[in-house]
C-alpha positions in Angstrom: 30.5 -23.1 21.8 30.0 -19.2 23.1 26.6 -17.3 23.2 27.5 -15.2 20.0 28.1 -18.9 18.0 25.2 -20.5 19.2 22.8 -17.1 18.4 24.1 -17.6 14.6 23.6 -21.5 14.6 20.1 -22.2 13.1 20.9 -26.0 13.7 20.5 -25.7 17.5 17.4 -27.5 18.8 16.3 -29.2 22.3 17.7 -28.2 25.8 20.4 -26.0 23.9 17.6 -24.0 22.2 16.0 -23.8 25.1 18.9 -22.1 27.3 20.0 -19.9 24.4 16.2 -18.5 24.6 16.8 -18.0 28.5 20.5 -16.4 27.9 18.5 -13.6 26.1 15.8 -13.5 28.3 18.8 -12.7 31.1 20.4 -10.1 28.8 17.0 -8.9 28.2 16.3 -8.6 31.5 20.1 -6.6 32.0 19.7 -4.6 29.5 16.0 -3.0 30.7 16.2 -3.4 34.3 20.0 -3.1 35.2 22.2 -4.9 37.2 20.1 -7.9 39.3 20.8 -10.2 41.8 20.1 -14.6 41.5 17.1 -14.1 43.4 15.8 -11.4 41.2 16.4 -13.3 37.7 14.7 -16.5 39.6 11.4 -14.6 40.4 11.4 -13.2 36.8 12.1 -16.3 34.8 10.3 -18.4 37.1 13.6 -20.6 37.3 15.3 -22.4 40.0 18.6 -20.6 41.6 20.6 -23.6 40.4 19.6 -23.1 36.9 20.3 -19.7 36.5 23.4 -19.9 38.4 24.7 -22.3 35.7 23.4 -19.7 33.0 24.8 -16.8 34.5 28.4 -18.3 34.8 28.1 -19.3 31.1 27.8 -16.0 30.2 30.2 -14.6 32.4 32.5 -17.4 30.7 31.5 -15.8 27.5 32.4 -12.5 28.6 28.8 -11.1 28.4 27.8 -10.6 32.1 30.3 -9.6 35.2 29.7 -10.3 38.9 29.9 -6.7 39.9 30.1 -8.3 43.7 28.1 -8.2 46.8 25.1 -5.6 47.0 24.3 -3.9 50.1 21.9 -5.6 52.5 20.2 -4.7 55.8 20.7 -8.3 57.1 21.5 -11.8 56.5 24.1 -13.1 53.9 24.7 -10.5 51.2 23.9 -11.7 47.8 26.1 -11.0 44.7 25.1 -8.5 42.1 25.1 -9.3 38.4 25.2 -7.4 35.1 26.2 -6.8 31.7 29.8 -6.0 30.5 29.2 -3.0 28.2 32.4 -3.4 25.9 31.3 -7.4 25.5 29.5 -6.6 22.1 29.1 -3.6 19.8 26.5 -2.6 17.3 27.4 0.0 14.4 24.7 2.3 12.9 24.7 4.0 9.6 22.5 6.4 8.5 22.5 7.4 4.7 21.6 10.7 3.7 21.2 12.4 0.2 25.2 14.0 0.4 26.7 12.8 3.5 26.3 9.6 6.0 26.3 9.7 9.9 27.5 6.6 11.3 28.4 5.6 15.0 29.0 2.5 17.1 27.0 1.8 20.8 28.1 -1.0 23.3 25.8 -3.9 24.9 24.5 -1.1 27.2 23.3 1.4 24.7 26.2 3.7 25.2 27.1 5.4 22.3 30.9 4.9 22.0 32.1 6.7 18.8 30.2 8.6 16.2 31.0 10.5 12.7 28.8 12.9 11.4 28.6 14.5 7.9 31.2 12.3 6.3 31.1 13.0 2.5 29.4 10.6 0.7 27.0 11.0 -2.5 23.9 9.0 -2.7 23.3 7.6 -6.3 21.5 4.5 -7.0 24.1 2.6 -8.8 26.7 0.1 -8.1 29.6 2.3 -7.6 27.5 4.6 -4.8 26.9 1.1 -2.9 30.7 -0.1 -3.2 31.7 3.8 -1.7 29.3 3.2 1.2 30.4 -0.2 2.1 34.2 1.2 1.8 33.2 4.3 4.1 31.6 1.6 6.6 34.6 -0.8 6.5 37.2 1.9 6.8 35.0 3.1 10.4 35.0 -0.8 11.7 38.7 -0.7 10.7 39.6 2.5 13.0 37.5 0.9 16.0 39.9 -0.3 18.8 38.0 -3.4 19.4 38.0 -6.7 17.6 36.1 -6.9 15.0 34.4 -10.1 16.2 32.8 -8.4 19.0 30.7 -5.9 16.3 27.8 -8.5 16.3 25.8 -6.3 13.7 25.2 -3.4 11.3 22.1 -1.4 10.7 22.0 0.9 7.6 18.9 3.4 6.9 18.1 4.1 3.3 15.0 6.7 2.3 12.6 4.8 0.6 10.8 1.3 0.3 12.5 -0.9 3.2 11.6 -4.6 3.8 13.1 -4.9 7.0 12.2 -8.6 7.6 13.6 -9.7 4.0 16.5 -7.3 3.6 14.9 -5.6 0.5 15.5 -2.5 -0.9 13.2 -1.4 -3.1 14.0 2.0 -3.7 18.1 1.9 -3.8 20.7 -0.5 -4.8 18.1 -2.8 -6.0 20.2 -4.5 -9.0 20.9 -7.5 -7.4 18.4 -10.7 -7.0 19.1 -11.5 -3.7 18.4 -8.8 -0.4 20.4 -5.7 -0.4 21.4 -6.8 3.4 22.9 -10.0 2.3 24.8 -8.6 -0.6 26.5 -5.8 1.9 26.7 -8.6 4.8 29.0 -10.7 2.0 31.3 -7.5 1.3 31.3 -6.5 5.0 31.6 -9.8 6.7 29.2 -8.6 9.7 25.3 -9.6 9.9 23.3 -6.4 8.4 19.7 -5.0 9.1 18.4 -2.5 6.5 15.3 0.2 7.8 14.0 3.0 6.5 15.6 5.9 7.5 12.3 7.8 9.2 11.7 4.8 10.6 15.1 4.2 12.4 15.1 8.1 13.3 12.0 7.7 15.0 12.7 4.4 16.9 16.2 6.8 17.9 13.7 9.8 19.3 11.3 7.2 21.1 13.9 5.5 22.8 16.3 8.6 23.8 14.7 11.9 22.7 11.6 13.9 23.3 9.5 11.2 24.1 8.6 10.7 27.8 5.3 8.6 28.8 4.0 8.8 25.3 2.6 5.6 24.0 1.0 7.2 20.3 3.6 9.4 18.5 4.1 10.5 15.2 8.0 11.3 14.1 8.4 13.2 10.6 11.3 13.2 8.8 11.1 16.4 6.9 14.2 16.6 4.7 14.8 16.1 1.0 12.0 14.1 0.7 9.3 13.0 3.6 8.7 10.3 5.8 7.1 9.3 8.8 8.1 7.0 11.7 4.8 5.7 13.5 4.8 4.6 17.2 1.3 2.9 18.4 0.9 1.8 21.7 4.5 1.7 22.3 5.5 0.0 19.2 6.6 0.6 16.1 3.7 0.3 13.3 5.4 -1.5 10.1 2.5 -2.1 7.7 2.2 -5.5 5.7 5.4 -5.2 4.3 7.0 -2.7 6.0 6.3 0.4 4.0 4.0 2.4 6.8 4.6 6.1 7.1 5.1 7.2 3.2 3.1 10.4 4.3 5.1 12.5 1.7 3.2 10.7 -1.2 -0.6 11.5 0.2 -2.0 13.3 -2.8 -2.9 16.6 -1.4 -2.2 19.2 -4.3 -4.1 19.8 -7.7 -0.5 20.2 -9.8 1.1 18.9 -12.4 4.3 18.5 -10.9 5.3 14.7 -11.1 6.5 13.4 -7.8 9.9 11.3 -7.6 7.1 8.3 -7.1 5.9 8.9 -10.8 2.6 10.6 -9.4 1.1 13.9 -9.6 0.3 16.0 -6.5 1.6 14.6 -3.8 2.4 16.3 -0.7 6.0 16.1 -1.3 5.8 17.8 -4.3 4.8 21.5 -2.7 6.1 20.6 1.2 9.4 19.1 1.0 13.3 19.9 0.9 12.8 18.9 -2.8 10.1 21.5 -3.2 11.6 24.2 -1.3 15.0 24.1 -3.8 13.0 24.1 -6.8 10.9 27.1 -5.4 13.8 28.9 -4.5 15.6 28.1 -7.7 12.5 29.6 -9.5 12.5 33.1 -7.4 15.5 33.7 -8.0 15.3 33.4 -11.9 12.4 35.4 -11.8 14.6 38.1 -10.0 14.1 38.1 -6.4 17.3 38.8 -4.2 19.0 36.6 -1.5 22.1 36.6 0.5 23.4 33.4 -1.4 25.9 34.0 -4.2 26.4 30.4 -5.6 24.7 29.8 -9.2 21.3 29.5 -9.3 21.9 25.4 -10.2 24.4 24.8 -7.5 22.1 26.1 -4.7 21.4 22.8 -2.7 19.0 22.6 0.4 21.7 23.1 2.9 22.6 26.7 1.4 18.7 27.6 1.5 18.7 26.1 5.2 21.7 28.1 6.5 20.5 31.2 4.5 17.1 31.0 6.4 19.4 31.0 10.0 21.3 34.1 8.8 17.7 35.9 8.4 17.7 35.7 4.7 14.0 37.0 3.4 13.4 35.0 0.5 14.7 31.9 2.4 12.6 32.6 5.7 9.3 33.5 3.1 9.7 30.2 1.2 10.5 27.9 4.3 6.9 29.6 5.9 5.0 28.5 2.6 6.6 24.7 2.6 5.6 24.9 6.7 1.8 26.1 5.6 1.7 23.2 3.1 3.1 20.6 5.7 0.6 21.8 8.5 -2.2 20.7 5.7 -0.7 17.2 5.6 -0.2 17.0 9.4 -3.4 18.0 10.1 -4.7 15.0 8.1 -2.3 12.7 10.3 -3.6 14.2 13.4 -7.4 13.6 12.5 -6.7 9.9 11.4 -4.2 8.9 14.6 -5.2 11.5 17.3 -1.4 11.0 18.7 -0.2 12.6 21.7 2.9 13.8 20.1 4.2 14.8 16.5 8.2 15.3 16.6 9.4 17.3 13.7 13.1 15.8 12.5 15.4 16.3 9.6 17.1 18.9 8.1 13.8 21.0 7.9 13.0 21.3 11.2 16.7 22.9 11.9 15.2 26.5 11.3 13.3 26.0 14.4 10.2 28.8 14.2 10.3 29.4 10.9 9.5 26.4 10.4 7.0 25.5 13.5 4.9 28.5 13.4 3.5 28.0 10.2 2.8 24.2 10.8 1.1 25.2 13.7 -1.1 27.9 12.3 -2.2 25.8 9.4 -3.1 22.6 11.7 -5.0 24.8 13.8 -6.6 25.7 10.7 -7.2 22.3 9.0 -7.8 19.7 11.6 -10.7 19.5 14.0 -10.0 21.3 16.9 -11.0 18.9 19.6 -8.3 16.4 18.3 -5.3 18.8 17.8 -5.9 20.2 21.3 -4.7 16.5 22.6 -1.2 16.4 20.4 2.0 18.3 21.0 4.0 19.6 18.6 8.0 19.5 19.4 10.9 19.7 17.5 13.5 16.8 17.6 15.9 16.6 20.4 18.3 14.4 18.8 18.6 16.3 15.5 21.4 14.2 12.8 22.1 11.7 15.6 18.4 10.5 15.8 19.1 7.8 12.8 22.6 6.6 13.8 21.2 6.0 17.6 17.7 4.0 16.5 19.8 1.8 13.9 22.3 0.9 16.6 19.4 0.2 19.1 17.5 -1.6 16.6 20.3 -4.2 15.5 20.8 -4.5 19.3 17.1 -5.5 19.9 17.1 -7.8 17.1 20.4 -9.7 17.5 19.3 -10.5 21.0 15.6 -10.4 20.7 15.4 -7.7 23.8 12.0 -5.9 24.5 
């Protein structure tokens, strides 16, 4: 039985169960530390050299680990150095947006091997939309030049309430009794993990983006809706059921606008992509001018962001208003969490200083000065890639129990 067969065999007990966990520890050590010698592994795992040698040989036989030859030494016998074989396993990440998906695949060493962005797709809460999503994922996998059995898992990011531990989605595709992860898994034939899109984007940014040594970080996904990924003491924070981070539904405003959650006064009603689109259309109907030639009813968020980046006055003014409103919400978060860093991500963040400056001004106005001086405010480094990278890394870590 190979390592991957053992990994998915829930009936394994005793010595075999202990050995599979030791192999996971070896893979985790290689993944986090890099190539190492038998002596390094013995010290890390507090095991004897013969035991580690046997485990390494089994992993080599399974095609996960490679003997990279002799290491340089100042004297005595030069030991062999071992490490992961990157192309021995792959992980797919799918970031589902409102009007498109981004999809990519990474290897065992966290390298992104292939990525496709802006693949046309319309997210609707119906069976047809779910089937189209599965079809796009299946086509991407079929076109990848590696055996399907080397793809160990698929991570799918969706907006809204996701319980990653159970695989249930409570915002999209929740019309089956069994978990959505199992439904998609049965269609694709590969293990599937669901994750909230903002949290996956946050994990991508924490792992490969603007985060350096910061341990307490908030990632804000500023898109059609508003979401947040929270890192506390270098760990993702989920809350009891995986729903932590719904900062878009903080009741900040006194208005009569019904939010997508069914409540009134949510931050999302005055400070999101949905809000910007509504406000833009209203201004045009009132007689405001814009460079956009599209019919009012056909104007989407992407059109407004493009107009702003082309110096459209109306778009810039409304984005500043959105930024002011967002800043009030972010000020609350800073007062509560006292984070080292707040990262602005999502499509609204692509407007750069048009959004960041009014946010910064409002944060200074509404948060405690002693607290906000501790907090840096940065724009995402990974942009649209954050969700795919985060999804791939989360699947890899969960399947192999890596740190």
